[in-house]
C-alpha positions as a LaTeX table, in Angstrom:
\begin{tabular}{lrrr}
\hline
Residue & $x$ (\AA) & $y$ (\AA) & $z$ (\AA) \\
\hline
Met1 & $-7.80$ & 8.13 & 56.99 \\
His2 & $-11.88$ & 6.68 & 56.43 \\
Leu3 & $-14.72$ & 10.04 & 56.52 \\
Pro4 & $-18.36$ & 9.30 & 57.69 \\
Glu5 & $-20.66$ & 9.82 & 55.74 \\
Phe6 & $-21.54$ & 13.76 & 54.97 \\
Ser7 & $-23.72$ & 15.50 & 57.70 \\
Glu8 & $-24.96$ & 19.03 & 56.94 \\
Ala9 & $-26.45$ & 18.97 & 60.51 \\
Gln10 & $-23.42$ & 17.83 & 62.56 \\
Met11 & $-21.07$ & 20.42 & 60.27 \\
Asp12 & $-23.67$ & 23.27 & 61.21 \\
Leu13 & $-23.21$ & 22.34 & 64.64 \\
Arg14 & $-19.53$ & 22.52 & 64.29 \\
Phe15 & $-20.02$ & 25.40 & 62.54 \\
Leu16 & $-22.10$ & 27.30 & 65.46 \\
Ala17 & $-19.33$ & 25.42 & 68.19 \\
Glu18 & $-16.09$ & 27.53 & 66.41 \\
Ala19 & $-17.87$ & 30.47 & 66.69 \\
Ala20 & $-18.99$ & 30.30 & 70.48 \\
Arg21 & $-14.91$ & 29.17 & 70.80 \\
Leu22 & $-14.12$ & 32.23 & 68.65 \\
Leu23 & $-15.86$ & 34.63 & 71.11 \\
Glu24 & $-14.86$ & 32.72 & 74.05 \\
Ile25 & $-11.39$ & 33.56 & 72.84 \\
Gly26 & $-11.69$ & 36.78 & 71.89 \\
Ala27 & $-10.97$ & 37.27 & 68.55 \\
Val28 & $-14.60$ & 38.62 & 67.77 \\
Ser29 & $-16.34$ & 40.50 & 70.29 \\
Thr30 & $-20.08$ & 39.55 & 69.33 \\
Tyr31 & $-22.04$ & 37.00 & 67.31 \\
Arg32 & $-23.37$ & 40.58 & 65.57 \\
Lys33 & $-19.49$ & 41.75 & 64.83 \\
Leu34 & $-18.51$ & 38.35 & 63.59 \\
Ala35 & $-21.72$ & 38.53 & 61.34 \\
Glu36 & $-20.28$ & 41.36 & 59.74 \\
Gln37 & $-17.17$ & 39.68 & 58.94 \\
Leu38 & $-19.04$ & 37.34 & 57.38 \\
Gln39 & $-21.00$ & 39.23 & 55.05 \\
Gln40 & $-24.08$ & 37.96 & 56.89 \\
Gln41 & $-27.30$ & 39.20 & 58.50 \\
Pro42 & $-27.10$ & 39.13 & 62.16 \\
Ala43 & $-29.27$ & 36.43 & 61.93 \\
Ile44 & $-27.38$ & 33.87 & 60.38 \\
Phe45 & $-26.90$ & 32.01 & 63.30 \\
Arg46 & $-30.52$ & 31.89 & 64.67 \\
Glu47 & $-31.10$ & 30.63 & 61.20 \\
Ile48 & $-28.69$ & 27.96 & 61.19 \\
Glu49 & $-29.53$ & 26.41 & 64.64 \\
Lys50 & $-32.94$ & 25.98 & 63.81 \\
Gly51 & $-31.71$ & 24.37 & 59.96 \\
Arg52 & $-33.66$ & 27.15 & 57.87 \\
Tyr53 & $-29.83$ & 27.81 & 56.29 \\
His54 & $-26.66$ & 26.11 & 56.43 \\
Cys55 & $-23.03$ & 26.60 & 56.83 \\
Asn56 & $-21.68$ & 26.36 & 53.53 \\
Ala57 & $-18.36$ & 27.11 & 51.07 \\
Lys58 & $-18.85$ & 31.16 & 51.07 \\
Leu59 & $-18.81$ & 31.05 & 55.58 \\
Leu60 & $-16.29$ & 28.67 & 55.39 \\
Tyr61 & $-14.31$ & 31.36 & 53.45 \\
Gln62 & $-14.76$ & 33.99 & 55.25 \\
Leu63 & $-13.82$ & 32.49 & 58.62 \\
Ala64 & $-10.56$ & 31.22 & 57.24 \\
Arg65 & $-10.21$ & 34.69 & 55.60 \\
Cys66 & $-11.09$ & 36.77 & 58.25 \\
His67 & $-9.66$ & 34.28 & 61.25 \\
Ala68 & $-6.85$ & 32.54 & 60.74 \\
Gln69 & $-6.70$ & 31.19 & 64.38 \\
Ala70 & $-10.54$ & 29.22 & 63.16 \\
Asp71 & $-10.56$ & 25.80 & 62.52 \\
Val72 & $-12.80$ & 25.25 & 59.00 \\
Glu73 & $-11.04$ & 21.86 & 59.00 \\
Trp74 & $-12.30$ & 21.11 & 62.23 \\
Val75 & $-16.16$ & 22.51 & 61.01 \\
Leu76 & $-16.12$ & 20.95 & 57.50 \\
Phe77 & $-14.47$ & 17.02 & 58.06 \\
Gly78 & $-14.68$ & 16.80 & 62.11 \\
Gln79 & $-13.43$ & 14.55 & 64.34 \\
Ala80 & $-11.77$ & 11.71 & 62.21 \\
Arg81 & $-9.65$ & 14.30 & 60.03 \\
Thr82 & $-8.90$ & 16.74 & 63.35 \\
Gly83 & $-9.43$ & 14.44 & 66.85 \\
Arg84 & $-11.21$ & 17.24 & 68.00 \\
Pro85 & $-14.28$ & 15.94 & 69.50 \\
Glu86 & $-17.71$ & 16.59 & 67.69 \\
Pro87 & $-20.22$ & 19.47 & 69.52 \\
Thr88 & $-23.43$ & 17.31 & 70.83 \\
Ala89 & $-25.83$ & 20.53 & 70.30 \\
Ala90 & $-25.52$ & 24.18 & 69.35 \\
Pro91 & $-23.96$ & 26.21 & 72.17 \\
Lys92 & $-25.99$ & 28.05 & 73.99 \\
Arg93 & $-25.54$ & 32.09 & 72.80 \\
Glu94 & $-25.99$ & 35.08 & 75.02 \\
Arg95 & $-28.64$ & 36.57 & 74.24 \\
Gly96 & $-29.55$ & 40.86 & 74.52 \\
Arg97 & $-26.77$ & 43.57 & 74.44 \\
Pro98 & $-23.44$ & 43.27 & 75.97 \\
Val99 & $-22.74$ & 44.91 & 79.94 \\
Arg100 & $-20.85$ & 47.51 & 79.18 \\
Glu101 & $-17.57$ & 47.51 & 82.05 \\
Arg102 & $-16.67$ & 50.91 & 83.09 \\
\hline
\end{tabular}
């Protein structure tokens, strides 16, 4: 198997896409809650989107520790190892407070 050159920006995109996927499947309720589980400030996702912070070993370790269904191998190696397509842009995050159901 041939791995492409390492791209920090592409790994960041995969991390953000995986965080969004965990929210979609209901593994975590909010980005804020996920940031707490990762032992990070809630702004971590915005910082990664803007390129001021990058996905690292600690984030991947915490993600795997807290969420067994997280695809950490895809975040680290991308499509070359898993066959899962690469993201082309950061997923859109919902801003503000979640709507409460009564």
